[in-house]
C-alpha positions as CSV (number, residue, x, y, z in Angstrom):
1,X,-4.1,15.1,-7.4
2,X,-4.8,10.9,-7.8
3,X,-8.5,10.2,-5.8
4,X,-6.0,8.0,-4.2
5,X,-4.3,10.9,-2.8
6,X,-7.3,13.0,-2.2
7,X,-8.6,10.0,-0.6
8,X,-5.8,10.0,2.0
9,X,-6.3,13.0,3.9
10,X,-9.4,11.7,5.2
11,X,-7.1,10.4,8.1
12,X,-6.3,12.4,10.9
13,X,-2.1,12.4,11.0
14,X,-2.6,9.9,14.2
15,X,-4.5,8.1,12.3
16,X,-2.0,7.8,9.1
17,X,0.6,7.9,11.9
18,X,-0.2,4.6,14.1
19,X,0.5,1.0,13.0
20,X,-1.3,-2.2,12.1
21,X,-1.4,-4.0,15.3
22,X,1.8,-7.1,13.6
23,X,-0.3,-9.7,15.4
24,X,-3.5,-9.4,14.3
25,X,-2.0,-9.1,11.0
26,X,-0.6,-12.8,11.3
27,X,-3.8,-13.7,12.2
28,X,-5.9,-12.0,9.1
29,X,-3.3,-13.3,6.8
30,X,-3.4,-16.8,7.8
31,X,-7.3,-16.7,7.6
32,X,-6.8,-15.3,4.1
33,X,-4.8,-18.3,3.0
34,X,-7.0,-20.6,5.0
35,X,-9.5,-18.6,2.6
36,X,-7.7,-19.2,-0.7
37,X,-7.6,-22.6,0.0
38,X,-4.0,-23.2,1.8
39,X,-4.9,-25.3,4.4
40,X,-2.2,-26.9,6.5
41,X,-0.8,-24.2,7.7
42,X,0.5,-24.4,11.2
43,X,0.1,-21.5,13.4
44,X,2.1,-20.6,16.4
45,X,1.4,-17.2,16.2
46,X,-2.0,-16.4,17.3
47,X,-2.4,-14.9,21.1
48,X,-5.3,-17.1,22.0
49,X,-5.6,-20.3,24.4
50,X,-5.6,-23.6,22.3
51,X,-9.8,-24.5,23.6
52,X,-12.6,-24.4,23.4
53,X,-14.5,-21.9,25.4
54,X,-15.9,-24.6,28.5
55,X,-19.4,-25.8,27.5
56,X,-20.8,-24.7,31.0
57,X,-20.0,-20.9,30.1
58,X,-21.5,-21.6,26.5
59,X,-24.9,-22.6,28.6
60,X,-24.9,-20.6,31.0
61,X,-25.4,-17.4,28.1
62,X,-28.0,-19.6,26.0
63,X,-29.7,-19.8,28.6
64,X,-29.9,-15.7,29.5
65,X,-30.4,-15.2,25.9
66,X,-33.3,-17.4,25.7
67,X,-34.5,-16.1,29.4
68,X,-34.0,-12.3,27.6
69,X,-31.3,-10.7,28.4
70,X,-30.8,-8.7,25.0
71,X,-31.5,-4.9,26.1
72,X,-28.3,-2.8,26.9
73,X,-27.0,-2.4,30.5
74,X,-25.5,-0.3,32.6
75,X,-22.5,1.0,30.9
76,X,-20.3,-0.2,33.6
77,X,-21.7,-3.6,33.5
78,X,-24.3,-6.4,35.0
79,X,-24.4,-5.5,38.6
80,X,-24.1,-8.9,39.2
81,X,-21.0,-9.3,36.8
82,X,-19.6,-6.7,39.1
83,X,-20.4,-8.7,42.6
84,X,-18.7,-11.7,41.0
85,X,-15.6,-9.8,39.8
86,X,-15.5,-7.9,43.3
87,X,-15.3,-11.0,45.5
88,X,-12.7,-12.7,43.1
89,X,-10.4,-9.2,43.4
90,X,-10.5,-9.8,46.6
91,X,-10.6,-13.8,47.2
92,X,-7.3,-13.7,44.6
93,X,-5.9,-10.7,44.3
94,X,-6.4,-8.7,47.6
95,X,-7.8,-5.9,46.2
96,X,-10.6,-4.4,47.5
97,X,-13.2,-2.6,44.9
98,X,-16.1,-2.3,45.2
99,X,-18.6,-3.4,42.4
100,X,-19.4,0.8,41.4
101,X,-15.5,0.7,41.3
102,X,-15.3,-1.7,38.2
103,X,-15.8,-1.0,34.7
104,X,-16.4,-3.7,32.5
105,X,-15.0,-3.6,29.0
106,X,-15.4,-5.1,25.9
107,X,-12.4,-6.9,26.3
108,X,-9.0,-6.0,28.2
109,X,-7.7,-3.7,25.1
110,X,-10.7,-1.4,25.6
111,X,-10.4,-1.2,28.8
112,X,-6.2,-0.1,28.5
113,X,-7.6,2.0,25.8
114,X,-10.0,3.2,28.0
115,X,-7.5,4.7,30.6
116,X,-5.0,6.1,28.1
117,X,-7.6,8.4,26.6
118,X,-9.4,9.1,30.1
119,X,-5.7,9.9,31.4
120,X,-3.0,11.3,28.8
121,X,-2.7,14.6,26.7
122,X,-0.4,15.9,24.1
123,X,2.8,16.1,26.3
124,X,2.4,13.4,28.8
125,X,4.3,9.5,28.4
126,X,3.9,6.3,28.8
127,X,6.8,4.3,29.9
128,X,7.0,1.2,28.3
129,X,9.3,-1.8,29.4
130,X,10.6,-2.9,25.9
131,X,9.6,-5.7,24.3
132,X,6.0,-4.1,25.4
133,X,2.8,-5.5,23.9
134,X,2.1,-4.3,20.2
135,X,-1.2,-1.7,21.4
136,X,0.5,0.2,24.6
137,X,2.5,1.9,22.0
138,X,-0.7,3.0,19.4
139,X,-3.3,3.2,22.6
140,X,-0.7,6.1,24.2
141,X,0.2,7.4,20.5
142,X,-3.9,7.7,19.9
143,X,-4.2,9.7,23.2
144,X,-1.8,12.0,21.9
145,X,1.1,11.3,23.8
146,X,4.7,10.1,23.3
147,X,6.7,6.4,24.8
148,X,9.8,5.9,26.7
149,X,10.8,2.8,26.1
150,X,12.8,0.8,28.6
151,X,15.8,-1.8,27.1
152,X,15.2,-5.9,28.9
153,X,17.7,-9.0,28.3
154,X,16.9,-12.1,27.9
155,X,20.5,-12.8,30.0
156,X,18.2,-11.3,32.9
157,X,15.3,-13.0,31.9
158,X,13.5,-10.3,30.4
159,X,13.3,-8.4,34.2
160,X,13.1,-4.9,34.4
161,X,16.3,-2.9,34.9
162,X,14.9,-0.9,37.7
163,X,18.0,1.0,37.3
164,X,17.7,2.2,33.8
165,X,14.4,2.6,34.5
166,X,14.9,5.2,37.5
167,X,17.2,7.1,34.3
168,X,14.6,6.9,32.0
169,X,12.3,8.7,34.0
170,X,11.5,12.4,33.3
171,X,8.9,15.1,33.5
172,X,5.7,14.1,32.1
173,X,5.8,10.8,32.1
174,X,1.8,9.7,33.7
175,X,2.1,6.4,33.2
176,X,4.3,3.5,33.4
177,X,2.8,-0.2,32.4
178,X,3.5,-3.7,33.8
179,X,2.8,-6.7,32.3
180,X,3.5,-10.3,34.5
181,X,3.2,-12.3,33.0
182,X,4.5,-10.4,30.4
183,X,3.2,-10.9,26.5
184,X,6.2,-11.6,24.7
185,X,8.4,-12.8,26.7
186,X,6.2,-14.9,29.1
187,X,8.5,-13.5,32.1
188,X,6.8,-12.9,35.6
189,X,8.2,-10.0,38.1
190,X,9.2,-10.1,41.2
191,X,7.0,-9.0,43.6
192,X,9.1,-7.0,44.8
193,X,10.2,-5.2,41.1
194,X,6.2,-4.6,40.9
195,X,6.6,-2.7,44.0
196,X,8.6,-0.2,43.3
197,X,7.4,0.3,39.8
198,X,4.7,1.0,41.9
199,X,6.4,3.2,44.6
200,X,8.3,5.3,41.8
201,X,4.9,6.5,39.6
202,X,3.7,7.1,43.1
203,X,7.4,9.0,43.3
204,X,6.5,11.5,40.1
205,X,3.0,11.8,40.4
206,X,1.8,8.8,37.5
207,X,0.0,5.8,37.4
208,X,0.6,1.9,37.1
209,X,-1.1,0.2,34.7
210,X,-0.9,-3.3,36.1
211,X,-2.0,-5.4,32.9
212,X,-3.0,-9.0,34.3
213,X,-4.9,-10.5,31.6
214,X,-2.2,-13.5,31.7
215,X,-2.8,-14.4,35.5
216,X,-3.4,-17.5,35.8
217,X,-1.0,-18.5,33.0
218,X,1.7,-18.6,35.8
219,X,4.2,-22.1,36.2
220,X,6.4,-20.3,38.0
221,X,6.3,-17.8,41.9
222,X,3.0,-16.4,42.6
223,X,0.9,-13.6,40.5
224,X,1.0,-10.5,42.6
225,X,-1.8,-7.3,42.3
226,X,-0.2,-3.8,42.8
227,X,-3.2,-2.1,44.1
228,X,-3.2,-4.7,46.8
229,X,-1.1,-2.2,48.1
230,X,-0.8,1.1,46.3
231,X,-3.6,3.6,44.7
232,X,-2.3,4.2,41.5
233,X,-3.4,1.4,40.0
234,X,-5.1,0.7,37.2
235,X,-6.0,-2.8,36.8
236,X,-6.8,-4.9,34.3
237,X,-7.5,-8.4,33.0
238,X,-9.7,-10.1,31.1
239,X,-12.0,-13.5,30.5
240,X,-10.0,-14.2,26.8
241,X,-6.9,-15.5,28.7
242,X,-8.5,-17.3,31.9
243,X,-11.5,-19.3,30.0
244,X,-10.8,-19.6,26.6
245,X,-12.8,-16.4,26.1
246,X,-10.9,-14.6,23.4
247,X,-13.7,-13.6,20.7
248,X,-16.0,-13.1,23.6
249,X,-14.5,-9.5,23.7
250,X,-15.1,-9.4,27.4
251,X,-12.5,-7.3,30.2
252,X,-12.7,-5.3,33.3
253,X,-10.6,-2.0,35.0
254,X,-10.6,-0.6,38.6
255,X,-8.6,1.9,39.5
256,X,-8.1,5.5,41.5
257,X,-11.8,7.1,40.8
258,X,-11.3,9.8,39.1
259,X,-9.4,8.1,36.9
260,X,-12.9,5.4,36.3
261,X,-15.2,8.7,35.9
262,X,-13.4,9.7,33.0
263,X,-13.0,6.2,31.6
264,X,-17.1,6.2,31.9
265,X,-18.1,9.2,30.6
266,X,-15.7,7.3,27.0
267,X,-16.9,4.1,27.6
268,X,-20.7,6.1,27.5
269,X,-19.8,7.9,24.4
270,X,-18.4,4.9,22.7
271,X,-20.1,1.2,23.1
272,X,-22.2,2.4,25.7
273,X,-21.9,-1.1,27.2
274,X,-21.0,-4.8,26.5
275,X,-23.3,-7.7,24.4
276,X,-25.6,-7.9,27.7
277,X,-26.2,-12.3,27.5
278,X,-22.4,-12.2,27.2
279,X,-21.6,-11.2,30.1
280,X,-23.9,-13.9,32.1
281,X,-21.4,-16.2,31.0
282,X,-18.7,-14.1,32.6
283,X,-20.5,-14.7,35.4
284,X,-20.7,-18.0,35.6
285,X,-17.1,-18.3,34.6
286,X,-15.7,-16.7,37.5
287,X,-19.1,-18.5,40.0
288,X,-19.1,-22.1,38.5
289,X,-16.8,-24.3,40.5
290,X,-16.3,-26.4,36.8
291,X,-14.7,-23.5,35.9
292,X,-11.6,-23.8,38.2
293,X,-10.9,-27.6,36.5
294,X,-11.0,-26.6,33.4
295,X,-8.7,-23.3,34.4
296,X,-6.4,-26.0,36.0
297,X,-6.7,-28.7,33.0
298,X,-5.7,-25.5,30.9
299,X,-2.9,-24.8,32.8
300,X,-1.1,-28.2,33.1
301,X,-1.6,-28.4,29.1
302,X,0.3,-25.7,29.0
303,X,3.1,-26.2,31.6
304,X,3.6,-30.0,29.1
305,X,3.4,-28.1,25.5
306,X,5.4,-25.4,27.4
307,X,8.7,-28.2,28.6
308,X,7.9,-29.6,24.5
309,X,8.7,-26.4,23.2
310,X,12.0,-25.5,25.3
311,X,13.4,-29.3,24.6
312,X,13.4,-28.2,20.9
313,X,14.4,-24.8,21.1
314,X,17.3,-26.8,22.7
315,X,17.8,-29.1,20.4
316,X,17.4,-26.5,17.7
317,X,20.9,-25.9,15.4
318,X,18.9,-22.3,14.9
319,X,17.1,-21.0,17.8
320,X,17.9,-19.7,21.2
321,X,15.7,-19.4,24.1
322,X,17.3,-16.5,26.3
323,X,15.4,-17.9,29.9
324,X,12.9,-20.5,30.4
325,X,8.9,-17.9,30.1
326,X,7.4,-18.6,33.4
327,X,3.4,-17.4,32.8
328,X,1.7,-16.5,29.8
329,X,1.9,-19.0,26.7
330,X,5.2,-18.1,24.7
331,X,8.6,-19.1,23.8
332,X,10.7,-15.7,22.9
333,X,13.4,-17.1,20.6
334,X,16.6,-15.9,19.2
335,X,17.6,-17.0,16.4
336,X,21.0,-17.3,14.3
337,X,19.3,-16.8,10.4
338,X,20.3,-13.3,8.9
339,X,16.8,-11.6,8.3
340,X,15.1,-9.0,10.0
341,X,12.9,-11.0,12.2
342,X,9.7,-9.2,10.1
343,X,11.4,-11.0,6.8
344,X,11.7,-13.9,8.5
345,X,8.3,-14.2,9.9
346,X,7.0,-13.4,6.8
347,X,8.9,-15.9,5.1
348,X,8.6,-18.7,7.1
349,X,4.3,-17.9,6.7
350,X,4.6,-17.7,2.8
351,X,7.4,-20.7,2.2
352,X,7.1,-23.4,4.7
353,X,3.5,-22.2,5.8
354,X,4.1,-22.0,9.6
355,X,3.0,-18.8,11.5
356,X,5.0,-17.1,14.1
357,X,5.2,-13.0,14.8
358,X,8.4,-10.9,14.5
359,X,10.0,-10.0,17.4
360,X,10.5,-6.1,16.9
361,X,6.8,-5.5,17.0
362,X,7.1,-6.0,20.8
363,X,9.9,-3.2,20.3
364,X,13.8,-2.5,19.5
365,X,14.8,-5.3,22.0
366,X,12.4,-7.7,20.2
367,X,14.3,-8.1,16.8
368,X,15.9,-10.8,16.1
369,X,13.6,-12.4,17.7
370,X,10.5,-14.7,17.1
371,X,7.8,-15.4,18.9
372,X,5.9,-18.5,19.3
373,X,2.7,-19.7,21.1
374,X,2.8,-23.2,22.8
375,X,-0.6,-22.5,23.4
376,X,-0.8,-24.8,19.9
377,X,-0.9,-28.5,20.2
378,X,1.7,-30.5,21.0
379,X,1.6,-32.1,16.8
380,X,0.6,-28.6,15.6
381,X,4.3,-27.6,17.5
382,X,6.3,-30.6,16.5
383,X,5.5,-30.1,12.8
384,X,6.1,-26.4,13.0
385,X,9.3,-26.9,14.4
386,X,10.6,-30.2,11.6
387,X,8.8,-27.9,8.8
388,X,11.1,-24.2,10.6
389,X,14.5,-26.8,11.1
390,X,13.9,-27.2,7.2
391,X,13.9,-24.4,6.3
392,X,16.5,-22.5,8.3
393,X,18.8,-25.2,6.8
394,X,17.7,-24.8,3.3
395,X,18.7,-20.2,3.0
396,X,21.4,-21.7,5.4
């Protein structure tokens, strides 16, 4: 047995079975190429706002750091921040959550991980609406659970098909995941649909996990939080997309008390708490009136970039948009090039220096699609499409 083979045995079977995050790998590959001197890459791949964190948030964090906010915080999060989150949930989402029923986490992703770890075990199942964000399935696998995927189609705007979902429900389903606005499709699910999903979960003694991190990236309709009407809902949100704070790793969750207690125990034995002074930046994001203007500016900019990208797709010989995104900052486009999406995304990056995310990363329904982010600048969007069209014509 070789040394490499011996080392493989160090990993658990569950860890070996995990697939890397494709979205993270795309971003990492872009960074590696840039480090190696390839400096003309245009990225439509990363799920990150095209803005720096607002200055007033950074300044509030600096002040907290300089006044000595450098010690351990309560695992649930600084009380002042939880008070502000509670007020935000009440005012904007009609969700009543006491500060003691809120947990501040190291990003929205960690909130989902904690919720899955606290509630799932071997034999349980998580129902996902395919295509779905890449980390839901892996988080379920890490908790020992299986995944059921229910397909959606562009002809229906990638909205959930309730009859198909009802037919897919089976014993052992413990969580139904809803992500609206949706990554990767940009779909915004109707209020009645989300309500019916919460009711369906309740009828089957299951939870609804509502991932609302793209809440502010909304261009059509109004955002609806299921926890405003149902008590079997775990609500997850984050500061990453709303306030351009991705690298700060700040999210939060609320839900049934027993779920939160379980999440808290796991949290105490893992990361303990979120960085102290960063929480005061989040507090300023929620309480400073300047934030509202910044959020509105970002949303207006995304809308312009969305319209630009959808127009370029309409003019493309090779790309087709099944539905105009109503939220988030992605277009989920079909293509008519005879390559699997993973291979096409890889070639676009290596040959055209355009970063995209292969649709198959989000499930079988995503094959023959690419996820393109319009959080990039207008200049980068135009250049990316110019390069992609040139490359498509070349390989045709």
